[in-house]
N, C-alpha and C positions, 0 to 999 in steps of 0.2 A: 388565516393567511393574512400577514401584515399588509397594511395599506400606507404607502408612502414611508415605508420603514417603521411604522408605529404599530405595535401589537394591538389587536381588537380586545375589548374586555372580554373576560371569560366567566363562566359560571361553573359551578360544581356539576360534573357530568354523571351520567348513569351509563348503563350498558347500551350500546348501540349497534345494531346489526349483528348481535350475537358474537361479537369478537371481543368482548371484555370492556373494562372501564375506559373512558376516554382519557386522553393524555393530560386533562386537567386534575384527574385523580391521583397521577403520579407525584403531585406536590406542587406548590405555588411556582409559577414562573418567575424567575428573578429578574426585576426590571434592572436594565441598564441603560447606558446611553444609546441614543438613536440618532440616525442620520437619515436625512431626506431620501427616500427611496428613488425619485426620478434622477438624483445626481449620480447613483450608483447603477442604475439599471443598464447603461451601456456596457459595464464591466461585466454584468452577469452573462452576456452573450459570449465573449471569448473565454470567460471562465467555464461556462458549461461546454463549450465547443472543445476546449483542451481536454477536458475531463471525459467527454463522450468520444471524441475523434482520436485521441492519442493511442489508446489500445488497439484501435482498428489499423494503425499505420504499422501493422506487423510487430506491434508491441514497442516501437521506437528502437529496433535492433540497428538499423542502417543509418548512416550519417544524414541522409536527406530526410528521413523522419525525424531525426533528433532536431534538425534545423526548423523544420516546420513546427514542432512542439515548442521549441524555444521562442519562435515569433508569436505564436498564440499566447504563451505564458507571459511574455513581455508585454503584450498588449493588454492583458488582464491586470498584471501587476502595475503598469502605468496608469491605467484608468481608475484603479482603487488607490493608488499611492497618496492621492490628496486627503484620503480619510484614514490613513493608516494610523493616525494618533488616537482614533477611537479605541484601539486594542488595549492601550494602556491608560485610559482615562480613569479607571477606578483602581488601577495598578493591582490587577488580579494577579495571583500567582501563576496563571496559565502563561503569562508573557515570559516566563523563564524558558519555556520550550521554544518560543520565538527567538529569543536571544541565543539559545544554545544552538539553533539550526544555523543562525547567521555566522556564530563562531566556528562551527564545523566547515561551512563553506569558506571561511576566511582562512582557516588552517590549511584547507586544500590548495588555496592560492598561494600560501607561504611555501607550501612544498614544491611549488613550480618556479618560485622566484629565486634567481641566483643569489648564493650566500657564500661567505667567505670559506675557502677550502678547508681550513682548520675546523671550522664548525660541522661542516658536512662530513668530514672524516670522522668526527666524534660520534655523530648521531647516526649517519647511514654510510659507513665506510666503503660498502660496495659501490655506492654511487660515485664517490671520489676516486676509487681505483678505476672504475670504467671510464670516467672522464680522462683521467691522466693516461690510461692505456691507449685510448682512441685517438688522442691528440697526434702522435707520430703517424698513425695510418692516414689521418687527414692532412698531414704535412703542416701542422699547426703547432705553435708553442703551447705548452700546458697552460690550461686556464687556472686562475686562481679564484675565480668565482663561478659556481655552478649549482643547479637546483638539487634538492634532496631526493626527488622522485627517481625511482629506477626506471620509469617509463614515462618520460615528460609528455609524450604524445597523448597517452591515455589519460593522464592527469588533467591536460588541457581540455579534454573531451569531457571529463567529470566535472570541471568547473562550470562548463556551459550547462550540463545537465543539472548540476546541484543549483546554479542559479534559476533555472526554470522551476525546480521543485519548490525553492524557498518563495519564488513570485507567486506561484499558485497557491501555496499554503497560506501566505500572508494576504492574498486576496480573499481566500476563503474565510480567513479569521475576521476580516472586515465585515462580511456579510453575517457571519455567526454573532459578532458582538453587537449587530444592530438588529438582532432577533430575526434573522433570516437563516438560521442554521438549517431548516427543513428544505430550503431551495438547494443548498449545497448537497445535502444528502440524497435529494431526488436526482441530482446530476450524477452522483456516483452510483446509485442503484440503476439509474436509466443507462449508464454506460455499460454495466455488467449484463443487463438484460439485452441490450443491442448486441452485445458479443455473443450471448447465448442464442439469439435468433438468427445471427448470421451463421453461427456453428450448425444450427439445426438446418437451415437452408442449404447449407453446403452438403449436409448428409443427405437430405432428400433428393437433392440434384445429383448426388453421386460424384461430386466434384473432387478432383485430385489436385487442384491448383487453387490457391487463396484468391478469391475474386476472380477466377479464371485466367489469372495473370502469372502468379508467382508459385513454383513448385517448391515445397520444403525440401531442403537438401540435408541439413544436420539435425533438424529437429523432427520428431515424430509424434503424431497424435492420431488416435483412433476417432476422434471427434475433431474433424479439420475446422480450424478456426484461424482468424488473424493472429492470435496468440498460439503459435504453432507448436509449442511445448506443452504437453498434457498436464505437466505439474503448474506451469504458469497459469494456463486456463483455469484448472481446478481451484488454485489459490484465489483468483479473482472472484470466482463463483462463491467461495467460502466467506469472502469479505462481504459481498453484496447481499446474500440471502437473508441474514438477520436484519440488515437495513430495510430491505423490501417489505419483510414481515412487519417490522415497527411502523413503517409509512402506512401499511394497510390497517394496522390497529389505531393509528392516529387520524385516519382519513375522516373528513366531515361527511362525505356523501358515499352512498352504498356502491355507486359506480366506481369511485376512486378506490374504495376498499377492494372490490373485486379485481381492479386492474393491478393494483400492487400485489395482491395476494397471488395472482396468476403469474406475476413477474418473479415473485419470490420462488414459487414452485418451478418455473422455468429455469432459474439460476441453480436451484438446488438439483434439478434433474441434469443439468449440464455438469454440474460438479461431480456427480456420481458417475455419469457417463464419460467423463475425462480419463476414468480408470487409474487416476492418481490415488493411490492408497492414503498419502499424506493429506491430500486435499479432503477426501472424504472423512478423515479423522478430524481435520481442522473444521469442517463444516459441522460435524456432529458436536464438537466442543463449542463453536460459536452458538449454535442454537440452544445447547445445554445451558450455556451462561445466560442467554437471553431469557430462557424459561425461568431458571433459578432465580435471578435477579427480580424478574417481574413478579413471581410468586412471593418473594420476600417483601416487596413493595406494596402488595395488597393491603387494604385497610383492615383494621381488626375485625370488623364485621363480615368481610369477604376473604379472609386470610386463608380459609380452607380451600385447597385446590379444587376440591369436589364441587364447591359452590361457585367456582369461576368456570364459564364456558370457554375461556381462551384456551387454557392448556389442553383440554381435550380436543379442540379444534386444531391446534398445532399438532397434536400427536396424530390425528386422522390425517392431516395434511402430510406429515413426513412418512407416514405408512403408504398413502397414496403415491407419493414420489418414488419410494423404494419399489412397490409393486409394479409401477409403470416402467421403472428402469429394468426390473427383473424381466418384464414381459417383453421389452425391446432387445435387450442385450443380456439376458439371463446367464447363458452358457459363458459368455466372455467374462462377466462379473465373478461367476463362481469360480472360474480357473484363475483369475487374478488374485481373489481373495483366499483362495485355498493353496495356491502355489507358495511354497516356502522360499521365498526369496531370502537371500542372505542380506541382512540390514547393514552389516558392517561396511560394504562398498559405498553406501550412501554418505557415510560419515568419514570416508577415507581422505577427501579433500580438506576437511576441517581438521582431521588429525595431522595431516601433513603440514598444515599451516601453523600448528602450534610452535614449531621450531622457528619459524619466521617471526612470530610474536615474541619469542624469547630473545631473538636476536636484535629485534628492533622495538623494544617496549615503550619507548618515549615518543619518538617521531614517526614511527611506522615506515613503510616503503614507498609510500606515495599513493593517493587515491587512484584506483584503476591499474596499479602496477603489481597486483597479486601474482599474475601468471609469470611475469618476469622474474619476480623474487623467488618463486617456487622453482624455476629452472636453475637459478643460481644457487639455490639451497640443496636442491636434490637431483639436479641434472634433468635429462630428458625422460627418466625412467617413470616418473610421476608428472603428468601435465594435466593441471586443471586451470580452467579460466577463472573459476569462482570456487571457493571452498563450500558452496551451498550451505551456508550458515551465516546469517546476517551478523550477529555479534562478533564471530571469529573474523569475518571480513573486514568489519570496521576496525577491529583491534590490530589486525595485520597491516592494514593501509593507513590508518590515522595514528596508530599508536594507542596504548592503553588509556592514557588520561582523557583524550577527547572521546574515544569509544565508550568507556565506563560512564562518563559524565552524560553523555548523550543518551545512552541506554537507560541510565538510571532515571532520568528526567522524563523519558519517554513512558516508562513504566509507571512513575509516580503520577504522571499527568492522566493516564488512563485510570489508574486506581482512584484518583481524586474525582474523575469524572463519574465513576459509579456512585461515589457518595453524594454527588449533587442530584436533587430530585427534579430531573428534566423530563422531557417528553419520551414516549415509547420509541420515536424515531431515534432520539438522542441514544436511548439505551441500545437500539439496534446497530447504531454506529459503533458504539463501544464494544459490543459483541463481536461485530464484524473485525475490529482491530485486534481483538484477543485472537480470532480464528486465523487471520492473515499472520499474526505475530508468531503463533505456534508453528504455522506452516513454513515460516522463514528459517526455522531451526534445521530444515532439510530442503531448502529450495533457495533460489536467488531471482525470483521474479521481481523484487523491489530494486534490483539493479538495473531492470529495463525501464527506461524513462517512461514509456507508455503506460506502465502499471504504476510507477512510483508517483 
């Protein structure tokens, strides 16, 4: 654990606690610029708060929750902004993702800014037609300047959400650039563990209302939690489980190892009991990626999986989670996995969005305006608020240039992260990103500010 922002000297490790080589064995820690810890410690509180509390606010579905999350994110961003230059001190390639996120947020703002009518007619003709047609109804003269977004109100909300996401992301980057990545990962894992504990507490209490206050109306989950959609809940668990396992393997004390291992087991169990098949698949992929990369990183003398106790322990842990899940809800799990659901409806929203992308390949229809565009394209016969596919949503709302650039940079950044020989907690974070990335091909939980 760093003291005042400076990493402690490390030595080559051996196996501790039977969970495999220490994090020092995964390669040298790359020294970078450090900032004095006390100067940024106040920012750690709101950063941790927004990461832990945001999902508990019903995922950030309602405007009041979005406002509260934005306030916490703004505080964290302001408190770390004085040190944001540390991210680019060594001009690392990772700053490309920072700039791309800012560009995406800027493009969202441009979609809301009034532009000349001829330009809007060229890029988003439906928006121009709507403004011209509505002018007589409002008894106003036709406007010559109007925004590109087909739903300016939704785009305005997305700007607020995007600003909060960028603020939290850059605040976390300041901490990771100053050798405090593990603190950020602990906040993420702790957030999911808290969500799992709340879900199990609701289950034990037989609750039908979240926190005894709100009864889910449109969402349904057999494991009631503040993330009321079972797919959203399962996706968050798939993200966090590899992180918790990585933190357990990196821990310096046996008590901390046990705590994070139990936390990883709880999130994995909650992921299975969410009954989301996509989440279960994402969880399996995330853990498989973690184990595969870990095995590949073993030193030559320990390269044999049979000579490392870590992989067998992880396999036993996974088996224990499965057996516990079967013991608790075996019948429901069997019916869910054996029932031959038609997979096609899951991707019907994404399929319907392809025509929107084809009609608006450059500018998109406006961030948050997917539902309005879909009604305009297909009428009310097909009504989806989200296509439940993140790349498709980005492409339809932002346009292909921004969506493809952001997607390529995200994938490249994660791939580059696997090439860096960092700690096992870092590996867990990367595996978790792979898991939730796969999950977002059939879900939209990252459209909820509380999860994003």
